[in-house]
C-alpha positions, 0 to 999 in steps of 0.5 A: 633126486632127493627132495630137500626137507624144509629146515623147519621140520628139523628143530634144535634139541634143548642141548643143541640150543645150549651148545649154540648159545655157549659157542656164540658167547665164547665167540663173542669174547674171541671176536671182541678181543680182535675187533676192539683194536679197530675202534681203539685205533684212533685212541691207541695210535696217539697214546702210544705215539705210533703210526698206521704202519706200526698199528697194522703190525700190532693187528697182524701180529695176532693174525700171524701168531694165530696162523703159526699156532693153527699149523702146529695144532692141526696134527693134534686137533683130532687126537683129543676130546674137543672140549679139553682142547677148547679149554686149554686154548681158551685159558691161554687166550684169557692170559694173553688178553690180560697181558694186553690190558697190562701193556705199558708200551708198544713193544709190550702190546705187540708181544701180548698180541702174539701170545693172544694169537697163539691161543685165541687163533685156534679157538674158532677152528675148534668151535667150527669142528664142534658145530660140524660134529653136532649139527647136520648140513641142513641145519648149519646155515641156521647155526652159523647165522646164530653164531654170527650174532656173536659178531653183532653182539660184540658191536652192540654190547662190547664195542660201545662198552669198550669205547666208553671204558677207554674214554674214561679209564684209558685203552687198557680197560676194554681188555680187562672187560674181555678177561672178565666175561671170558672167565664166565664163558670158561665156567660154562664150558667146564661144567656144562659142555659134554665131552666131544670125542666120537671122532677119536674112534675114526683115527688111523694116523698114529703120528701127528705129522702124518695126519697133517700131511694127509689133510694137506694132500687132498685137492678139494681141501686145498681149494677150500683153504685157498678160498678161506685165505682170500675171503679173509684177506679182503676183510682184514684190509679194511677193518683195522683203519675203519675207525680212523677213516670214519673220524678223520675222513668222514667227519664223524666225532670220536664220541659218535663212534659208539653210536655207529657200532651200536646201531649197525650191531643191533641191525646185525643181530637181526641180519645174521639169523635171517641170512642163516635161514636164507642160506638153508632155504634158498641155497648157500651158494646163491646167498653167497653170490648175493652177498658178494655183489652187495659187498663189492658195491658197498665197499666201493661206496664206503671207501670213496666217501668224504664228509658224510652225515652220521645217518648216511654213515650208519646206513652204509655200514649196515649195508656193508654188514649185510654183504659181509654176513651174506658171504661169511655165513654160507661160505663157512657152512659150505666148507664145513661139509668138505672134510670127513669126520676123521679129520675135521679138526685138522681141516678146521685148524689149517683153514683157521691158520691160513685165515689168520695168516691171510688176515695178517698179510691183509692188515700189513698190506693195507698199512703200506697202501694207506697213508695218514696225512698231516691233517689226520686223513687216511689217504688211498683207502679207495685202493684198498676197496678196489683190491677187495672187489678183485678178491671177491670176484676170484672167491666167487669162482672158487666157491662155485666148485666148493659148492659142488664138492659140498653136495658130494658125500665125503669119504668115510676116511679122510686119509683114504681120500688123500691116497686116492686123490679124490 
């Protein structure tokens, strides 16, 4: 039996550190673009005179268009230098976000979110493919933990700034802020990221649709896709209505929302890297179990809260994020070990597509479950919490098998795996 070498004996190179920082900054812009809608919900719904169902449609429009784009891109994802592919979709994402910042009506905003999703929804899969290409499995827990600091930074820096700008200049301004920082990220991608094209030497499928079909024909891939979808489904159900729930149900003033995001985000900056190290040291599946159990408890607590003091709201949110990160980081690290090098891009694109589609479905379903009363309170939110707990139990079983597959060496050719049904 091979002894696992401690991760401290495998330090990152200088270029690897640069790539992690660049991808984290890029992820910051992508995550912020999606997450900014949640805290803006309390402002945007009355401004555009829309109901929770319509707001859920705006959120899900991004996810559904991203899902479609991911499937259409999957066949081509391994046919190009990943740097060029990243630049193409990131440019489209910037244009879509700019349109969001110009939206005068609900219908225009809905269309702008569709455009943004068509481009932005694919970027995460390209980032994970790059991460898998450049980092071995024993480092990926730490890498994923560091990349998830983008999630936390979007709260510490992005969401409070976005909320401040929206309070002063209106809800359009946060999108303009995202465009500005995205242009900076694009500059570094163009001038400093090296070509990533080693996977091109491994391609055997001449046609894009054949490459996609081979990817969809591998049993272990299908299990991973299903787990990815269920993991996303629960998260997207609760997030879009969290700000409205916090303001109207928990009795937190709208001006205090930036403080909640700031403190919980600052805590998350510490949590992400620690969870990444823990998943590499103690086992990724063990960390996932811990995160699932903690997440279920905190979701039930959160969705049953009534009028609550601000410190308690911050504590509950922080504990929820510990659970979320302890599921997200190890699960993504494990799934990165499933595909072979020849079809990583296709695998990541299909996974991202299903993730976005599941998220869109989750937002739409949550919009049908919750009801905003005449007093502004969000009703039936606890039902969403119960659904999330049920999904968490199912994904625990699925991740058990994915963990077993992740520790088996993938075949040298992903297409051969499909043909033999491995």
